[in-house]
VOGU-3710 file (C-alpha; in Angstrom, 3 decimals, decimal comma):
1> mkigligtgi> 193,011/133,373/114,768  192,892/130,033/116,539  189,832/127,954/115,742  188,110/125,310/117,824  185,610/122,922/116,240  183,259/120,773/118,290  181,446/118,128/116,281  183,646/116,678/113,559  180,871/115,107/111,499  180,254/115,364/107,765
11> igeacikgfy> 179,917/119,158/107,695  182,683/119,755/110,217  185,087/117,573/108,264  184,137/119,248/104,972  184,776/122,671/106,518  188,193/121,636/107,782  189,244/120,325/104,365  187,872/123,389/102,595  189,540/125,857/104,965  192,964/124,266/104,622
21> rvgkfngemf> 192,964/122,853/101,082  191,035/125,551/99,227  191,051/128,555/101,542  194,719/128,123/102,449  193,980/128,808/106,089  197,237/128,268/107,966  196,228/128,903/111,567  195,862/126,430/114,383  192,704/124,390/114,798  191,610/122,291/117,749
31> isrrsedksa> 188,994/119,652/116,981  186,972/117,072/118,872  187,586/113,375/118,429  184,579/111,938/116,594  186,338/108,728/115,664  189,941/107,738/116,070  190,488/107,046/112,366  188,827/110,233/111,087  190,469/112,517/113,634  193,867/110,943/113,093
41> aladeflqit> 193,553/111,286/109,309  192,735/115,001/109,591  195,596/115,607/112,010  197,987/113,690/109,751  197,036/115,726/106,684  196,886/119,116/108,372  199,728/119,601/110,803  198,080/122,695/112,307  195,317/120,481/113,771  195,338/119,208/117,328
51> vlddnqaivd> 192,792/116,581/118,339  191,447/116,935/121,872  189,157/114,645/123,862  187,856/117,402/126,127  185,516/120,034/124,696  186,508/122,508/127,400  190,127/122,197/126,319  189,029/123,098/122,789  187,214/126,186/124,080  190,192/127,224/126,212
61> scdllilavl> 192,481/127,022/123,166  190,509/129,015/120,588  189,425/132,506/119,611  186,621/131,267/117,333  184,469/128,310/118,348  182,701/126,525/115,489  179,829/124,409/116,749  178,720/121,532/114,516  176,741/119,214/116,783  173,202/117,861/116,440
71> peqteavlks> 170,347/120,227/117,416  169,290/118,049/120,333  172,858/118,083/121,680  173,417/121,828/121,448  172,021/123,010/124,775  173,787/120,331/126,803  177,097/120,864/125,016  177,099/124,644/125,462  175,904/124,576/129,059  178,725/122,176/129,914
81> ltlrpdqrml> 181,325/124,692/128,722  182,839/127,812/130,233  183,323/130,346/127,448  185,029/133,734/127,506  183,326/137,031/126,650  186,074/137,863/124,142  185,414/134,743/122,068  183,373/134,491/118,880  181,084/131,569/118,036  179,905/130,317/114,651
91> slvssitlgs> 177,062/127,820/114,902  176,544/125,359/112,053  173,496/123,900/113,810  170,705/124,609/111,350  167,800/124,978/113,761  169,017/126,692/116,936  168,197/130,410/117,060  170,578/133,197/117,958  168,558/133,842/121,099  168,971/130,299/122,374
101> laewaapvtk> 172,640/130,245/121,447  173,219/133,513/123,322  171,487/132,129/126,401  173,388/128,845/126,433  176,789/130,272/125,412  176,843/133,291/127,750  178,931/135,354/128,254  179,760/135,095/124,538  177,876/137,771/122,594  179,530/137,633/119,164
111> israiplppi> 177,496/134,775/117,692  176,631/133,947/114,095  174,774/131,119/112,378  175,834/129,568/109,072  174,817/126,643/106,885  177,717/125,453/104,743  177,022/122,460/102,508  179,361/119,464/102,022  180,824/120,899/98,754  182,555/123,531/100,907
121> efglgpipic> 185,310/120,917/100,932  185,947/121,880/97,294  185,272/125,603/97,723  181,780/125,331/96,246  178,278/126,328/97,271  176,498/129,037/99,225  177,318/129,870/102,836  174,369/131,739/104,349  175,382/133,533/107,525  173,254/135,461/110,007
131> patpeldfll> 174,034/138,134/110,959  176,601/139,413/108,475  180,028/138,875/110,013  182,840/140,610/108,080  185,342/139,361/110,673  184,912/135,847/109,240  185,184/136,790/105,563  188,838/135,732/105,517  187,743/132,196/106,418  184,505/131,849/104,434
141> dpvgvvvalt> 184,986/133,907/101,266  187,612/131,561/99,762  185,453/128,443/100,205  182,008/129,463/98,989  179,545/132,209/98,150  178,756/134,057/101,381  175,101/135,119/101,631  174,779/137,620/104,491  171,383/137,750/106,200  169,926/139,868/108,991
151> deeqflsiav> 166,598/138,067/109,385  166,352/134,636/110,992  163,099/133,929/109,116  165,094/134,232/105,893  167,706/131,987/107,420  164,995/129,424/108,250  163,876/129,341/104,609  167,447/128,674/103,525  167,772/125,933/106,148  164,717/124,273/104,603
161> gsalmamyye> 166,292/124,472/101,162  169,466/122,843/102,449  167,425/119,740/103,346  166,992/118,943/99,638  170,540/117,678/99,058  169,671/113,991/99,345  166,710/114,466/97,002  169,002/116,035/94,399  171,487/113,174/94,641  168,683/110,590/94,513
171> mtsniavymk> 167,269/112,155/91,362  170,703/112,208/89,744  171,377/108,594/90,684  167,959/107,525/89,358  168,883/108,989/85,981  172,172/107,098/86,024  170,512/103,823/87,063  167,952/104,135/84,278  170,713/104,651/81,711  172,722/101,745/83,082
181> ngglaaeeaa> 169,657/99,505/82,891  169,322/100,642/79,283  172,774/99,280/78,463  175,101/102,193/79,181  178,259/101,366/81,126  177,884/102,291/84,789  180,718/104,829/84,762  179,432/106,464/81,588  175,915/106,634/83,029  177,227/108,282/86,187
191> ryassmmval> 179,385/110,697/84,204  176,517/111,761/81,958  173,942/112,160/84,726  176,232/114,083/87,068  177,707/116,352/84,382  174,233/117,149/83,042  172,994/118,132/86,503  176,100/120,222/87,170  175,702/122,031/83,834  172,018/122,751/84,474
201> adstervnyd> 172,733/123,985/87,991  175,599/126,162/86,745  173,353/127,831/84,171  170,973/128,994/86,899  173,711/131,059/88,578  173,485/133,591/85,765  169,769/134,367/85,976  167,575/136,454/88,246  164,543/135,253/90,174  161,982/135,853/87,424
211> ellqmsedcl> 164,201/134,223/84,804  164,692/131,224/87,064  160,927/130,727/87,340  160,698/130,734/83,543  163,530/128,308/82,789  161,461/125,129/82,899  158,948/126,586/80,436  161,755/127,685/78,136  162,840/124,037/77,813  159,467/122,983/76,416
221> tpgglneqvl> 158,280/122,399/72,887  154,649/121,433/72,294  154,343/117,674/72,567  158,046/117,365/73,342  159,892/115,044/75,711  160,582/117,617/78,415  156,947/118,641/78,338  155,849/115,049/78,870  158,021/114,626/81,965  157,283/118,041/83,477
231> fglreagwyd> 153,530/117,844/82,974  153,471/114,225/84,120  155,188/115,073/87,400  152,886/118,051/87,912  149,794/115,927/87,329  151,138/113,276/89,716  151,446/115,931/92,417  155,227/115,572/92,685  155,829/119,292/93,214  152,933/119,550/95,653
241> slekemegik> 154,539/116,741/97,651  157,869/118,548/97,558  156,311/121,725/98,927  154,558/119,699/101,634  157,855/118,126/102,703  159,527/121,542/102,781  156,769/122,852/105,039  157,293/119,808/107,246  161,002/120,603/107,503  160,154/124,195/108,435
251> trlsky> 157,850/122,989/111,204  160,521/120,614/112,477  163,225/123,283/112,496  160,939/125,824/114,133  160,408/123,721/117,254  163,915/124,480/118,567
//
């Protein structure tokens, strides 16, 4: 299968590296030129990649078109292209519905939506896809945990959750900064904070929904340190603010 990718930003670049480095994909890929240095570096590392300046040339060269542009660019990009009915499209645009994609990408009918996260570069993280698309398992299974969905409302909830990456990194970095300010060497502070967060996140993979809801309580001892932080953040309304921001993201994504 020949792949075309329009929109070689952070996610697009991470997908390319994950497909080739981790997934061992060995087919041809045609990508857009986001910047001369980035495109050239990808083409130098992966000899199967051809960088093209014309999006139509990318479409003409591929069987699967991966779209990774900004939401506000999607309609204009797709309407400027002439696609073939035999092609398949995978949209990585978090907020554009299947209905809109089908309208703008006609006559293509085999369309799926997915939300890979940057760690796909290392073969890590969930890859929600809607609808389930077994034809793409060869590409996605090796680089993440595929979560097949049939409902776009479910997909919207996952898109909201994916907007919390920066918050997670900010929280981790705050822990490291606090430790550094307390006298720990910067590299040791970063190593401790990041490895602690990875270990805690890894432990949640082995629990079900009800167990996950109980995990914070299981960390508590009466009058203990974890209790002080958890209750303090609750009383400060931190979690209420988080839910409010998530609802705001849902409203923003729903407007497309």
